C-alpha positions in Angstrom: 193.2 -8.7 -106.9 192.9 -9.0 -103.1 196.0 -10.2 -101.2 195.1 -13.6 -99.8 197.8 -13.4 -97.1 196.5 -10.2 -95.4 196.6 -10.6 -91.6 192.8 -10.2 -91.3 192.2 -12.9 -93.9 194.6 -15.3 -92.1 192.8 -14.6 -88.8 189.4 -15.3 -90.5 190.7 -18.6 -92.0 192.1 -19.8 -88.6 188.8 -19.0 -87.0 187.0 -20.8 -89.7 189.1 -23.9 -89.1 188.3 -23.8 -85.4 184.6 -23.5 -86.0 184.7 -26.3 -88.6 186.4 -28.5 -86.0 183.7 -27.7 -83.5 181.1 -28.6 -86.1 182.8 -31.9 -86.8 182.8 -32.7 -83.1 179.1 -31.8 -83.0 178.6 -34.1 -86.0 180.3 -37.0 -84.3 177.8 -36.6 -81.4 174.8 -36.5 -83.7 175.6 -39.0 -86.4 172.2 -40.6 -86.1 170.4 -37.4 -87.1 170.5 -38.0 -90.8 172.0 -41.5 -91.1 168.7 -42.8 -92.5 167.2 -40.9 -95.4 163.4 -41.1 -95.2 160.7 -38.8 -96.5 158.3 -37.0 -94.1 155.2 -35.0 -94.8 155.9 -31.9 -96.8 155.6 -28.9 -94.6 153.8 -25.8 -96.1 153.7 -22.5 -94.2 150.3 -20.8 -93.7 151.6 -17.6 -95.3 154.1 -17.3 -98.1 154.7 -14.9 -101.0 156.1 -15.4 -104.5 155.6 -19.2 -104.1 158.8 -19.3 -102.1 157.5 -22.0 -99.8 160.8 -23.5 -98.6 162.3 -20.1 -98.0 159.3 -19.2 -95.8 159.7 -22.5 -94.0 163.2 -21.5 -93.2 162.2 -18.0 -92.2 160.3 -19.5 -89.2 163.3 -21.3 -87.8 165.6 -19.5 -85.4 168.9 -20.7 -86.6 172.3 -19.2 -85.8 174.2 -18.5 -89.0 177.6 -20.3 -89.1 179.3 -17.3 -90.8 182.8 -18.7 -90.4 181.8 -21.6 -92.7 180.4 -19.2 -95.3 183.4 -16.9 -95.7 186.3 -18.3 -97.8 189.3 -16.2 -98.9 187.5 -13.1 -97.6 184.4 -13.6 -99.7 181.0 -14.7 -98.5 179.4 -17.6 -100.3 176.8 -16.3 -102.7 173.4 -15.6 -101.0 171.6 -15.1 -104.2 168.2 -16.8 -105.0 166.8 -16.2 -108.5 163.1 -16.6 -108.8 160.2 -15.2 -110.9 157.5 -12.9 -109.7 154.4 -15.0 -109.7 152.1 -12.1 -110.7 154.2 -10.4 -113.4 156.8 -13.0 -114.5 159.8 -10.8 -114.0 163.1 -12.3 -112.9 163.9 -11.3 -109.3 167.1 -11.9 -107.3 167.2 -12.1 -103.5 170.8 -10.8 -103.0 171.2 -11.1 -99.2 170.3 -13.8 -96.7 171.1 -12.9 -93.2 169.0 -12.7 -90.0 170.4 -9.1 -89.5 169.7 -6.1 -91.6 171.0 -5.6 -95.1 170.1 -2.6 -97.3 171.5 -0.1 -99.7 172.4 3.4 -98.6 169.6 5.1 -96.8 168.9 7.8 -99.5 166.5 7.9 -102.4 168.7 9.6 -105.0 171.8 7.5 -105.2 172.3 4.2 -107.0 174.3 1.4 -105.3 175.8 0.4 -108.6 179.1 1.8 -109.8 179.5 3.6 -113.1 179.5 0.4 -115.3 177.3 -1.9 -113.1 180.3 -4.2 -112.3 180.0 -3.6 -108.6 177.2 -3.1 -106.0 177.7 -1.6 -102.6 175.5 -2.7 -99.7 175.2 -1.8 -96.0 174.7 -4.7 -93.5 174.6 -5.2 -89.7 175.5 -8.9 -90.1 178.1 -10.7 -87.9 181.5 -10.6 -89.5 183.9 -13.4 -88.4 186.7 -12.0 -86.3 185.0 -8.7 -85.5 182.7 -7.8 -82.6 179.1 -8.0 -83.5 177.8 -4.6 -82.4 174.7 -4.6 -84.6 176.1 -1.5 -86.3 176.2 -1.4 -90.1 179.3 -2.0 -92.2 179.8 -1.6 -95.9 180.1 -4.5 -98.3 180.8 -4.8 -102.0 179.8 -7.5 -104.4 180.2 -8.1 -108.1 177.3 -7.0 -110.3 176.2 -10.6 -110.7 175.7 -11.0 -107.0 178.8 -13.0 -106.4 182.1 -12.3 -104.5 180.3 -10.6 -101.7 182.9 -9.1 -99.2 183.4 -6.7 -96.4 184.9 -3.3 -97.3 188.2 -3.1 -95.3 189.7 0.4 -95.9 193.2 1.2 -94.8 195.8 4.0 -95.3 194.5 6.8 -93.2 193.7 7.3 -89.5 190.2 6.0 -88.6 190.0 4.2 -92.0 187.7 1.4 -90.8 185.5 3.8 -88.8 184.9 6.4 -91.6 182.6 4.3 -93.9 180.6 2.9 -91.0 180.1 6.4 -89.5 179.4 8.0 -92.8 176.5 5.5 -93.5 176.3 6.8 -97.1 178.6 6.3 -100.1 178.7 7.5 -103.7 180.4 6.1 -106.7 182.7 8.1 -109.0 181.3 8.9 -112.4 184.5 8.1 -114.3 186.5 5.6 -112.2 184.5 2.5 -111.6 186.6 1.5 -108.5 186.3 4.7 -106.4 183.8 5.1 -103.6 183.5 8.3 -101.6 182.7 8.9 -97.9 182.4 12.1 -96.0 183.7 12.5 -92.5 184.2 15.3 -90.0 187.5 16.5 -91.4 187.0 15.9 -95.1 186.1 13.8 -98.1 187.7 10.4 -98.5 187.9 7.9 -101.3 188.3 4.1 -101.2 189.8 2.3 -104.2 188.2 -1.2 -104.2 190.7 -2.3 -106.9 193.6 -1.5 -104.6 192.8 -3.6 -101.5 190.5 -0.8 -100.3 193.1 1.9 -100.0 191.6 5.0 -98.5 192.8 8.5 -99.4 191.9 11.9 -98.1 190.5 13.6 -101.2 189.7 17.0 -99.9 190.2 18.4 -96.4 187.1 20.3 -95.2 186.8 23.0 -92.5 184.6 23.0 -89.4 185.9 19.6 -88.3 183.6 19.5 -85.4 180.6 19.1 -87.8 179.6 15.8 -89.3 179.7 15.7 -93.1 177.5 13.6 -95.3 177.0 12.9 -99.1 173.3 13.2 -99.6 173.2 13.2 -103.4 174.9 11.4 -106.3 177.8 13.1 -108.1 176.9 15.4 -110.9 177.4 14.1 -114.4 180.6 16.2 -114.7 182.0 14.6 -111.5 181.3 17.4 -109.0 180.6 16.0 -105.5 178.3 17.8 -103.1 179.0 17.4 -99.4 176.8 18.9 -96.8 176.9 19.1 -93.0 174.4 17.4 -90.9 171.7 19.8 -89.7 172.0 21.3 -86.2 170.0 24.0 -84.5 173.3 25.6 -83.4 174.5 26.5 -86.9 173.3 26.9 -90.6 174.8 24.0 -92.4 177.4 24.5 -95.1 177.4 23.2 -98.7 180.7 22.0 -100.1 181.2 21.7 -103.9 184.3 19.6 -104.8 185.1 19.5 -108.5 187.0 16.2 -108.9 188.2 17.1 -112.4 190.4 19.9 -110.9 193.7 19.1 -109.1 193.8 19.5 -105.3 194.5 23.1 -104.3 193.7 24.5 -107.7 191.2 27.4 -108.1 187.7 26.0 -108.5 188.4 22.7 -106.8 186.5 23.6 -103.7 183.9 26.2 -102.9 181.6 26.2 -99.9 179.0 28.5 -98.4 176.4 28.7 -95.6 172.7 28.0 -96.3 171.8 31.0 -94.2 169.9 32.4 -97.3 167.3 34.3 -95.3 164.7 33.6 -98.0 161.6 35.7 -97.1 158.2 36.4 -98.6 157.9 32.9 -100.1 154.6 31.2 -99.3 155.1 27.9 -97.6 158.7 28.6 -96.5 159.8 29.5 -93.0 163.2 31.2 -92.5 163.4 29.3 -89.2 163.6 26.0 -91.3 166.8 27.0 -93.0 169.1 25.4 -90.5 167.8 22.0 -91.5 167.0 20.2 -94.8 164.6 17.4 -95.9 166.0 16.5 -99.3 168.9 17.8 -101.4 170.0 16.6 -104.8 171.8 17.5 -107.9 169.8 18.0 -111.1 172.4 15.6 -112.7 174.5 18.4 -114.0 176.3 20.8 -111.6 175.8 23.6 -114.2 172.0 23.1 -113.6 172.5 23.6 -109.9 170.8 21.5 -107.2 167.5 21.4 -105.5 167.0 21.9 -101.7 163.9 21.1 -99.7 164.0 22.6 -96.2 162.3 20.8 -93.4 163.0 18.0 -90.9 165.0 15.0 -92.1 162.9 11.9 -92.0 159.6 13.8 -92.0 157.7 15.6 -94.7 159.5 18.8 -95.5 158.1 22.1 -96.8 156.0 22.0 -99.9 158.4 24.3 -101.6 161.7 23.4 -103.1 164.4 25.8 -104.1 166.9 25.7 -106.9 170.3 26.7 -105.6 173.1 27.9 -108.0 176.5 26.2 -107.9 178.2 29.1 -106.2 175.4 29.5 -103.6 174.7 33.2 -104.4 171.5 34.0 -102.4 170.4 36.5 -105.0 170.1 33.7 -107.6 168.1 31.3 -105.4 164.8 30.6 -107.2 161.7 28.4 -106.5 162.1 25.1 -108.3 158.6 23.9 -107.6 155.9 24.5 -105.0 152.3 23.5 -104.3 151.5 27.1 -103.6 152.2 28.4 -107.1 149.2 28.8 -109.4 151.0 27.3 -112.4 153.9 25.2 -111.2 153.0 21.8 -109.7 154.8 20.4 -106.6 157.2 17.6 -107.5 156.9 14.7 -105.1 160.2 12.8 -105.0 161.6 14.1 -108.3 164.3 12.5 -110.3 166.1 14.1 -113.2 167.2 12.3 -116.4 170.8 12.2 -117.4 170.4 15.3 -119.6 169.4 17.4 -116.6 166.4 18.7 -118.5 163.5 16.4 -118.0 162.3 15.4 -114.5 159.9 12.6 -113.4 157.8 13.0 -110.3 154.5 12.0 -108.6 151.8 14.7 -108.8 149.8 16.7 -111.3 151.1 17.9 -114.6 150.0 21.4 -113.6 148.2 22.6 -110.6 144.6 21.8 -110.7 144.9 19.4 -113.8 143.6 16.6 -111.7 145.7 14.0 -113.6 147.4 12.6 -110.6 150.1 10.0 -111.4 153.7 9.7 -112.5 154.6 12.9 -114.5 157.3 13.8 -117.0 158.1 17.5 -117.2 160.6 19.7 -119.0 162.1 21.5 -116.0 164.0 24.1 -118.0 161.0 25.4 -119.8 158.6 24.5 -116.9 156.2 22.8 -119.3 154.5 19.4 -118.8 155.5 16.7 -121.3 153.0 13.9 -120.4 151.4 11.8 -117.7 153.1 8.4 -117.8 150.6 6.4 -115.8 146.8 6.0 -116.0 144.9 8.3 -113.6 144.7 6.9 -110.0 146.8 3.9 -110.8 150.0 5.1 -109.1 150.3 7.9 -106.6 152.9 9.0 -104.1 156.0 6.9 -103.5 159.5 7.1 -104.9 161.0 7.4 -108.4 164.2 6.3 -110.0 165.9 7.5 -113.1 169.5 7.0 -112.0 170.5 5.3 -115.2 171.3 6.5 -118.8 168.4 5.0 -120.7 166.2 8.0 -121.7 163.3 5.8 -122.5 162.6 4.1 -119.1 161.9 5.3 -115.5 160.9 3.3 -112.4 158.8 4.1 -109.5 157.4 2.5 -106.3 153.8 3.8 -105.8 152.6 3.9 -102.2 148.9 4.6 -103.0 146.1 3.6 -105.4 145.9 0.5 -107.6 149.6 -0.2 -108.1 150.6 0.3 -104.5 153.2 -2.2 -103.2 154.7 -2.8 -106.7 157.5 -1.3 -108.7 156.5 0.0 -112.0 158.3 0.8 -115.2 157.1 3.5 -117.5 158.3 4.5 -121.0 158.9 8.2 -121.3 157.1 8.4 -124.7 153.9 7.5 -122.8 153.4 4.2 -124.7 153.7 1.9 -121.7 153.5 1.8 -117.9 152.8 -1.2 -115.7 154.1 -3.0 -112.6 156.8 -5.6 -113.1 157.4 -6.8 -109.5 155.5 -6.9 -106.2 157.7 -6.1 -103.3 155.8 -7.7 -100.4 157.4 -5.5 -97.8 156.2 -4.1 -94.5 153.6 -7.0 -94.2 155.0 -8.7 -91.0 153.1 -6.3 -88.8 156.0 -5.8 -86.5 158.0 -2.5 -86.0 158.3 -1.2 -89.6 161.6 0.4 -90.3 162.1 3.6 -92.4 164.3 1.6 -94.9 161.8 -1.2 -95.3 160.0 1.0 -97.9 160.9 -0.5 -101.3 162.7 2.6 -102.6 163.8 1.8 -106.2 167.3 2.4 -107.5 168.1 2.0 -111.2 171.1 0.4 -112.7 173.2 2.4 -115.2 171.5 1.0 -118.3 168.1 0.8 -116.6 167.9 -2.9 -117.0 167.4 -3.6 -113.3 165.9 -2.1 -110.2 167.3 -2.7 -106.7 165.0 -2.5 -103.7 164.6 -3.7 -100.1 161.9 -5.9 -98.7 161.2 -7.5 -95.3 159.3 -10.3 -97.0 161.7 -13.1 -95.8 162.5 -11.5 -92.5 160.5 -12.1 -89.3 160.0 -8.4 -88.6 159.7 -5.2 -90.6 162.6 -3.6 -88.9 165.0 -5.8 -90.9 165.3 -6.1 -94.7 167.0 -8.0 -97.5 168.1 -6.6 -100.8 166.5 -7.6 -104.0 167.0 -6.9 -107.7 164.2 -7.2 -110.3 165.1 -7.3 -114.0 163.2 -4.7 -116.0 164.6 -5.6 -119.4 167.6 -7.2 -120.9 170.6 -5.3 -122.4 170.3 -3.9 -125.9 172.3 -5.9 -128.5 175.0 -4.0 -130.4 174.2 -2.0 -133.5 175.3 -2.0 -137.1 176.7 -5.5 -137.3 178.6 -5.7 -140.6 181.1 -7.7 -142.6 184.5 -6.0 -142.6 186.0 -8.7 -144.9 184.7 -11.9 -146.4 187.1 -14.5 -147.9 187.6 -18.3 -147.7 190.2 -17.7 -145.0 187.6 -16.1 -142.7 184.7 -13.8 -142.2 185.6 -10.7 -140.1 182.5 -9.1 -138.6 182.3 -5.8 -136.7 179.7 -3.9 -134.8 179.2 -0.8 -132.7 178.0 -0.4 -129.1 174.5 0.6 -128.4 174.0 4.2 -127.1 172.9 2.7 -123.8 175.7 0.2 -123.0 177.6 1.3 -119.9 176.9 -2.0 -118.2 178.0 -4.2 -121.1 181.0 -6.4 -120.3 181.3 -8.0 -123.7 179.6 -9.7 -126.6 178.5 -13.1 -128.0 178.7 -14.0 -131.7 176.2 -16.4 -133.2 176.2 -18.1 -136.6 173.7 -20.1 -138.6 175.1 -22.3 -141.4 171.9 -23.5 -143.1 169.4 -20.8 -142.5 168.9 -17.6 -140.5 167.1 -19.4 -137.7 169.3 -22.1 -136.3 171.9 -20.0 -134.5 174.6 -21.3 -132.3 177.4 -19.4 -130.5 180.8 -19.5 -132.2 182.7 -17.2 -129.9 184.6 -19.3 -127.4 183.8 -16.9 -124.6 183.0 -13.2 -124.0 184.3 -11.0 -126.8 185.5 -7.7 -125.3 186.4 -6.0 -128.6 183.9 -5.0 -131.3 184.9 -7.4 -134.0 185.3 -11.2 -134.4 187.0 -13.3 -137.0 185.3 -16.6 -138.0 187.8 -18.9 -139.6 185.6 -21.9 -139.7 184.2 -21.2 -143.2 184.4 -22.8 -146.6 184.0 -21.5 -150.1 180.7 -22.0 -151.7 178.7 -21.6 -148.5 176.6 -18.8 -147.0 176.7 -17.9 -143.3 174.4 -15.8 -141.1 175.8 -13.8 -138.2 174.3 -11.9 -135.3 175.6 -10.5 -132.0 174.3 -10.0 -128.4 175.5 -8.0 -125.4 176.2 -9.4 -122.0 176.3 -7.2 -118.8 178.5 -7.5 -115.8 175.3 -8.8 -114.1 175.4 -11.9 -116.4 172.2 -10.8 -118.3 172.4 -11.3 -122.0 170.3 -9.6 -124.7 167.0 -11.4 -125.3 166.9 -10.5 -128.9 169.6 -10.5 -131.6 171.3 -7.6 -133.4 170.6 -7.2 -137.1 171.5 -10.4 -139.0 174.0 -10.3 -141.8 174.6 -12.9 -144.5 178.1 -13.6 -145.7 178.7 -15.4 -149.0 182.1 -17.1 -149.1 183.7 -17.9 -152.4 187.2 -18.8 -153.8 187.7 -15.1 -154.5 186.5 -12.0 -152.6 183.2 -12.7 -150.9 180.4 -10.4 -150.1 178.0 -9.7 -147.3 174.6 -8.0 -147.0 172.2 -7.1 -144.3 169.6 -9.9 -144.0 167.3 -9.0 -141.1 166.8 -6.1 -138.8 167.4 -6.7 -135.1 164.7 -8.3 -133.0 164.9 -12.0 -133.5 164.4 -13.9 -130.3 164.2 -17.5 -129.0 167.3 -18.8 -130.8 168.5 -20.8 -127.9 166.0 -23.4 -126.5 168.5 -26.2 -125.6 169.1 -26.6 -121.8 172.6 -27.2 -120.5 173.7 -30.6 -119.5 173.0 -32.1 -116.1 175.5 -31.4 -113.3 177.6 -34.5 -112.4 178.8 -36.2 -109.2 176.5 -34.3 -106.8 177.8 -35.1 -103.3 176.3 -34.0 -99.9 178.1 -34.2 -96.6 176.8 -33.1 -93.2 178.9 -30.6 -91.3 176.6 -30.2 -88.4 172.9 -30.7 -87.6 171.0 -28.8 -90.3 174.3 -27.8 -92.1 175.2 -29.6 -95.3 177.9 -29.0 -97.9 176.9 -29.7 -101.5 179.5 -30.2 -104.3 179.2 -31.1 -107.9 180.9 -31.2 -111.3 179.9 -28.4 -113.7 178.5 -29.4 -117.1 180.7 -28.8 -120.2 178.4 -26.1 -121.5 180.0 -22.6 -121.6 176.8 -20.7 -121.2 175.8 -21.7 -117.7 174.8 -18.6 -115.8 173.9 -20.0 -112.4 172.7 -23.1 -110.6 169.4 -23.7 -108.8 169.4 -25.7 -105.6 166.1 -27.3 -104.5 165.4 -28.8 -101.1 162.7 -30.9 -99.5 162.2 -33.3 -96.6 159.5 -35.2 -98.5 161.6 -36.9 -101.2 163.3 -35.5 -104.3 162.2 -31.9 -104.5 160.2 -30.7 -107.5 162.2 -28.5 -109.9 159.9 -25.7 -108.8 160.2 -22.3 -107.3 158.4 -23.5 -104.2 161.4 -25.7 -103.3 164.1 -23.3 -104.4 166.7 -22.3 -101.7 169.8 -20.9 -103.6 171.1 -19.8 -107.0 174.9 -19.7 -106.8 176.9 -18.4 -109.8 177.8 -20.5 -112.8 181.5 -20.7 -111.9 180.9 -22.3 -108.5 180.6 -26.0 -107.7 180.0 -25.8 -104.0 177.4 -24.6 -101.6 176.9 -24.8 -97.9 173.2 -25.1 -96.9 173.1 -23.8 -93.3 169.3 -23.6 -93.0 168.2 -27.2 -93.5 165.7 -28.6 -91.0 167.8 -30.3 -88.3 165.0 -32.7 -87.4 164.7 -34.4 -90.8 166.9 -35.9 -93.5 167.5 -33.7 -96.5 166.7 -34.3 -100.2 168.4 -32.0 -102.7 168.2 -31.3 -106.4 170.7 -29.2 -108.4 170.2 -27.9 -111.9 172.1 -25.6 -114.3 170.5 -22.6 -115.9 172.0 -20.9 -119.0 172.0 -17.3 -120.2 168.8 -17.9 -122.1 167.0 -19.2 -119.1 166.9 -22.9 -120.1 167.2 -25.2 -117.1 168.8 -28.6 -117.1 167.4 -31.8 -115.7 168.2 -32.1 -112.0 170.8 -34.2 -110.3 169.5 -35.5 -107.0 170.7 -36.4 -103.6 170.3 -39.1 -102.5 170.9 -40.4 -106.1 168.7 -42.8 -107.8 170.2 -45.8 -109.6 169.7 -44.3 -113.0 169.5 -40.6 -112.0 166.6 -40.2 -114.4 163.7 -40.5 -111.9 161.4 -37.5 -112.3 161.1 -35.3 -109.2 158.4 -36.0 -106.7 155.5 -33.6 -106.9 155.3 -30.8 -104.3 152.8 -32.1 -101.8 149.9 -30.3 -100.1 150.2 -27.2 -102.3 147.4 -27.6 -104.8 144.8 -25.0 -103.9 147.0 -23.4 -101.3 147.8 -20.1 -103.0 150.1 -17.5 -101.7 148.5 -14.3 -100.5 
């Protein structure tokens, strides 16, 4: 837990009070602004995507963000908005909302999620209260559900605060979920986010005048590869640090120069060996890593080399090249967790003319299958960061599925887009990072990408998450003991369950259809005792998984039936996994919605949470034309289910606000809205969204 009395935090709180005082003074000077609540014509922007009408209205307003009001106890207020892709229906989260730049690390082969999906690291140039606003990027960390968003504040070594900002890239440890790594001139550093961001020098490195970077993820066996930034004055070094070995022990660190002097390879120039275009592990250090020479940021050589762990130049081989008569060229390859299969854009074999997303057995150099229909998806970036062997993601940049992110099943049975990114469409100064490069969560349930959709120019982006699938439920639900004193059920985790935080237990007392949750909260063990049983009755049980992200399985585990009697009872498997739609009841309405004005266009909302224990988040709707419709077009925020407060800092200062707040449960059921200003009975249906019929988004 972070220490709430750290000097930096106290400084931020004092500054927040000063700013709040200024806003109150401003309020006293402008009490007439919203003293009379009256509806005005409903504004609709000429261009909007994903039916996010109100967010596009706000995009057009140049408003200074009152960050001091939005940071409390060191944490930013949640900036999350949860909506649904209008074309494909997928759930999408907008994670960041700031007029400055926010993105994940500027690489294509590193996930921003930690090992179990409980944390996400982001990079943002936003203004931080109490710090100079230089426009340079700083690292931030948030929980996997998009809440508790905070600045990374390392300490413990010289230059602690400078190192992450200068490194610009981080990588998460494969075994310790709290450790992040950064490379600096003099070595490799770690930051423990569970210990108030304590920074430690993990491994000193030579050539301290050369900048070091982490270009690839850690190998599956926790070997970290650090390389030097390219320079025409030297051949860059590769550093292999085996984090399983103790510091100073043999095999902990090996390094070597990339002056391989590779000759007689078509498409490769020895003069290019001082610089690299792409470099990544093949998931396992024993399988070596791949290196594509050529200028960073531009298209490199069309030949990629496989480099052994020890860098022996005699063992360097061609991994793939467009000049080979048999081997195809891998465009933006990504290896699966087993280090054997690779997914890439291109042909299955040279001259096959089956362009698309390909799956290949790299160890035997044989094609497995083409995952997408011909000419549907070409070029772009791939993502197979996670541990689900069945699903890969990609963001095509050409052909029919361009501008989307697709998911493809590795058995070839399915491939299709599931979210449209709407990025690089502002027509102003596109940034290299505004490409929607996908990153996959550990269990492959989500994809993180950047988009400039809700920015005014393409040189700034926000971070988004799209849900590809829900977590798998546990397996092998069974009855450990059945008696009139209780039914003890047990289960096993699914093979793909790194992101699972806990489980929910459901029971039906009169059939196997009317299930309700009996676990009082998240069950973190793999068994549960139900003592609310009686002899002479039968009970049906099933279990679901819940991730750190808050996502719950959308179908039940296998269902068992337990028959309770006065003597020993019995149980039997009743139905295989797959039952869905067991929860269709929305949570209760939020109570006592109150709105107070802090400054022109800045309002604080507060409410009482409903009694339901399955509320995942709240939706906040806004309008200037009367009670807002409970509709995506009026959606402005989706704070987490444990909050009961939100500061809306982007309201139109020229008009009085109308708000609606609803609760959304884990199954996606949404409550009726509580409105501000309230009606006498609080049951008046929302006003329709005006002027929108026939005005479709591009």
